[in-house]
C-alpha positions, -999 to +999 in steps of 0.1 A: +604+713+007+568+709-004+548+678+002+540+674-035+558+647-055+593+657-066+604+660-102+639+658-114+653+681-140+686+671-153+705+700-167+736+690-186+759+718-196+791+711-214+818+734-200+839+743-230+858+774-218+844+792-188+813+797-167+806+829-186+803+809-218+779+785-201+757+812-187+756+831-221+740+803-239+703+794-237+694+759-225+669+736-242+653+705-228+659+670-242+634+642-233+597+642-224+572+638-196+572+600-189+545+579-173+559+545-165+525+529-161+519+534-198+552+521-212+574+491-210+609+495-197+625+481-229+610+510-249+618+538-225+642+566-234+672+571-212+655+597-190+628+572-183+653+545-174+668+569-149+633+574-135+628+536-132+660+534-112+646+561-088+613+543-086+629+510-077+650+527-050+623+547-034+592+526-040+574+555-057+554+559-089+551+596-097+554+611-132+588+627-136+598+655-160+632+643-172+656+658-196+691+672-204+699+709-209+728+719-233+737+751-251+716+754-283+744+764-305+766+736-292+739+711-298+735+723-333+772+727-341+783+694-327+755+672-337+771+643-354+806+656-348+834+634-336+834+650-302+800+636-293+765+629-304+734+644-289+699+633-300+672+657-291+648+629-281+672+620-253+674+583-261+711+581-263+742+602-257+776+594-269+806+614-258+842+611-265+864+613-234+852+628-201+826+656-198+819+675-167+781+681-163+764+707-142+734+688-128+704+707-115+673+693-098+641+714-103+608+714-085+578+705-106+556+733-093+580+762-093+609+750-115+630+762-086+665+746-084+666+725-053+700+711-060+730+716-083+763+699-086+791+689-109+795+653-121+822+639-144+809+612-168+821+594-198+811+568-223+776+557-234+744+560-215+754+593-201+725+596-177+729+564-158+759+573-137+744+607-131+712+592-118+731+567-096+750+596-081+718+615-074+703+585-057+734+580-036+739+616-026+705+632-026+680+604-021+672+609+015+674+647+013+651+649-017+624+625-005+626+632+032+592+650+033+573+622+014+589+590+028+578+570+058+594+542+079+583+508+092+593+494+126+586+457+126+587+435+156+583+397+151+576+371+178+608+352+167+642+364+158+661+361+125+629+362+104+631+369+067+612+401+056+597+407+022+579+438+010+558+434-021+577+403-030+611+418-027+635+406+000+643+433+025+664+417+052+662+398+085+651+408+119+676+408+146+677+382+174+650+400+193+628+401+163+632+438+154+639+456+122+637+492+111+628+498+074+635+534+062+629+555+031+595+538+022+573+557-001+537+563+012+513+536+001+501+501+007+525+472+010+522+434+013+544+422+042+556+386+044+575+373+074+591+339+071+609+319+099+619+283+101+594+262+119+567+288+119+537+296+097+542+324+071+528+357+083+512+378+056+495+411+061+488+443+042+501+475+058+500+512+050+529+537+051+522+574+057+545+604+050+569+613+078+554+587+101+567+554+116+544+525+111+548+500+139+537+464+132+538+434+156+539+402+137+531+372+158+542+341+141+525+309+151+544+277+150+538+253+122+510+229+133+514+194+146+491+164+142+471+142+165+464+105+163+436+095+186+428+058+193+406+042+219+396+008+232+370+001+221+369+021+188+340+044+178+344+070+205+334+105+196+364+129+196+358+164+210+388+187+206+385+220+224+347+215+226+342+207+189+334+172+177+359+163+150+352+126+143+354+091+159+383+070+169+406+059+154+413+092+137+445+110+125+439+148+128+463+170+108+470+207+112+466+210+150+477+243+164+507+239+188+500+243+225+476+229+250+443+215+240+414+198+258+406+163+244+374+145+254+363+110+242+327+100+246+310+066+238+276+055+248+277+031+278+313+040+286+329+064+310+341+097+295+378+102+289+390+138+294+426+151+294+448+181+285+473+174+258+502+195+244+508+195+206+543+205+194+552+219+160+557+194+132+552+165+156+524+139+158+510+133+192+496+098+198+468+093+223+456+058+233+425+060+256+412+030+275+374+035+280+357+018+309+322+006+305+297+024+327+285+004+357+248-003+363+226-009+393+198-032+403+169-030+427+155-062+442+120-062+458+106-094+474+075-107+491+079-112+519+103-083+527+136-088+544+149-116+522+187-119+522+202-113+488+234-132+479+254-128+447+284-150+440+286-161+476+287-126+489+258-112+509+246-079+495+218-071+520+181-076+527+152-066+504+142-041+494+178-037+482+195-014+456+230-024+446+251+000+427+283-001+406+278-035+390+295-042+357+271-048+329+262-084+323+240-112+336+239-123+372+221-148+394+208-133+427+199-158+454+172-148+479+168-165+512+141-162+539+133-185+568+104-208+560+106-201+523+124-218+495+155-202+482+149-182+450+174-179+422+166-147+404+184-140+370+191-103+365+207-084+336+227-052+343+229-026+316+255+001+314+245+033+331+210+020+339+191+006+369+171-026+365+143-034+389+132-070+397+103-081+419+098-116+431+075-136+454+092-162+475+076-196+476+072-210+511+086-243+521+059-269+521+052-305+530+028-328+511-001-336+534-025-366+530-057-364+550-082-392+556-114-391+577-141-414+588-165-409+572-151-394+540-164-362+524-153-341+554-143-305+546-109-297+559-096-262+567-061-249+574-059-222+601-026-203+604-022-170+622-059-164+621-061-170+583-084-199+573-077-217+540-098-245+526-079-276+517-108-295+502-128-327+511-114-359+523-097-379+511-070-353+504-038-363+487-004-346+483-017-312+494+012-286+496+011-270+530+036-244+543+059-256+570+051-243+604+025-249+631-010-251+618-045-261+630-067-284+609-104-281+613-128-308+601-164-301+593-193-322+579-230-318+582-244-340+609-211-344+626-194-326+654-165-303+642-131-316+650-098-297+654-063-312+652-028-295+654-002-302+627+034-291+632+051-293+598+089-290+604+103-308+573+093-311+537+087-348+542+051-361+535+027-357+564-004-379+570-035-370+591-064-392+601-096-381+618-127-400+629-157-377+629-183-380+657-218-380+643-245-357+657-275-378+671-310-375+659-344-372+677-376-391+673-412-382+685-439-409+685-475-399+687-504-424+688-542-421+690-552-431+715-524-421+738-508-446+761-497-470+734-465-489+742-436-480+719-408-504+710-377-494+690-360-523+674-378-546+698-368-525+728-395-509+748-390-472+751-422-460+768-457-450+760-470-424+737-467-395+734-430-403+735-398-382+726-365-400+721-332-380+717-296-388+711-304-415+686-276-428+665-283-421+629-297-452+611-329-471+603-351-482+631-383-503+634-410-486+655-438-508+670-467-492+687-494-514+705-522-514+730-548-539+741-568-534+710-542-533+682-507-527+672-488-510+643-453-511+629-433-486+609-397-482+597-380-449+602-346-434+592-329-412+617-304-389+601-276-371+620-288-340+638-324-346+626-358-345+643-383-370+631-420-373+641-440-404+635-478-406+641-498-438+647-536-445+651-546-479+667-582-492+661-600-523+675-596-553+653-628-569+638-636-607+644-625-626+614-620-663+605-586-675+603-575-678+567-570-715+570-606-720+582-618-700+552-599-721+528-610-753+544-646-741+542-644-733+506-628-766+498-655-785+517-683-767+499-669-775+466-666-812+475-702-814+487-714-797+455-698-823+434-710-852+454-746-841+452-746-843+415 
């Protein structure tokens, strides 16, 4: 049989007496060439209605040549007669009683008879039972060369199958179904199963071939409610950020998913979850705040760090895994005051704090005789000026120290000071003055020198180790004497020079006064 579309020629012969009578009469065609795409079914002649039945059965849309063949003379003689009515347009045929028809199927191309058979019909719409019989008996044989088949396998059993909107049947328990006698062309396939998403696809059927389709049905989605403490965590589902907690996420594919929650300053929450069809999965994640760390540096190094009564170590110190917040770090070092260092730890960060410990001190009061002495503190080779006496409430580190006293004109003095407590400490120091020197020169030499009335020798004379102060120097010889006052300063050298000359003869002042008075008296008396 050729691959071209088939046409049906319905030859209806009324057998009145014998086969010879049938064969001796010419046949005429009733009906027309019918294109269903151009007409509505309600207006189709009977031949076209028959074609519509074939089209529905075999999913085809060719143009069929349909008609009925009867003897010419019979058609003319019996038109309108009581025995039956035949209308040449083929729209209706009425017969009285039963009529046996000789039905023949012709090829479109060659008009060759491909099938012939006898059918007994009666009543109105004569062609309908004939066509039904042809479909029943000849359908598969006539369309064998142009039909295809569909072998469908679904991922679930007992699924409902629809082709181009028409229900076809159910798959078996294993999900298989074989659909036969499908006309070549494109079809829209729908697969429905309880609890699964509808599967829709377009497929193509080819002549004499089996189309095999695997339809994988995915379960109807579930949903996911994600909550966290605290709120505001970013939700990453299978690597994609979908929002922030709390969040109700609909239409989640069933199966395993990766869920990650991220929030700044908090640890990341990661877990695998399973979502089931038409169920809501609830997730409650407790997020832990990220710890921080702190680095403590002190001067001097080696100070012990204590937090909340627990010793953490010695500086420089880095302490990890501390909960964010504010803390007080206590630093201790021998000879230094304890230092309370406030620190703030932030999540996921390291804070660095540097501090200088204050040494333990005592208040020192220093007095000297005389005052105005410069005092220096010498500790471990380091010299620090404390000021000039009197010194009051000077903070001095605890420990063993050396105090040095210096003043111009005085011998330096050193005194040890052991400060063991923070109690006030008093120091007194008498300074020993440096002596001065005096040189006495006189012309002529050999004059006797007295210092504060005490004879010291003859000029030229050098006197050393004199206590600083004011002295009277008297120099004399047989002819004259001289007196001077001199100041000897500490650690000074003073030179005094004298010149002694012979004294002239002179009256005593009393005699001169008496002489003057006497002269005056005599002058008055003479007048």
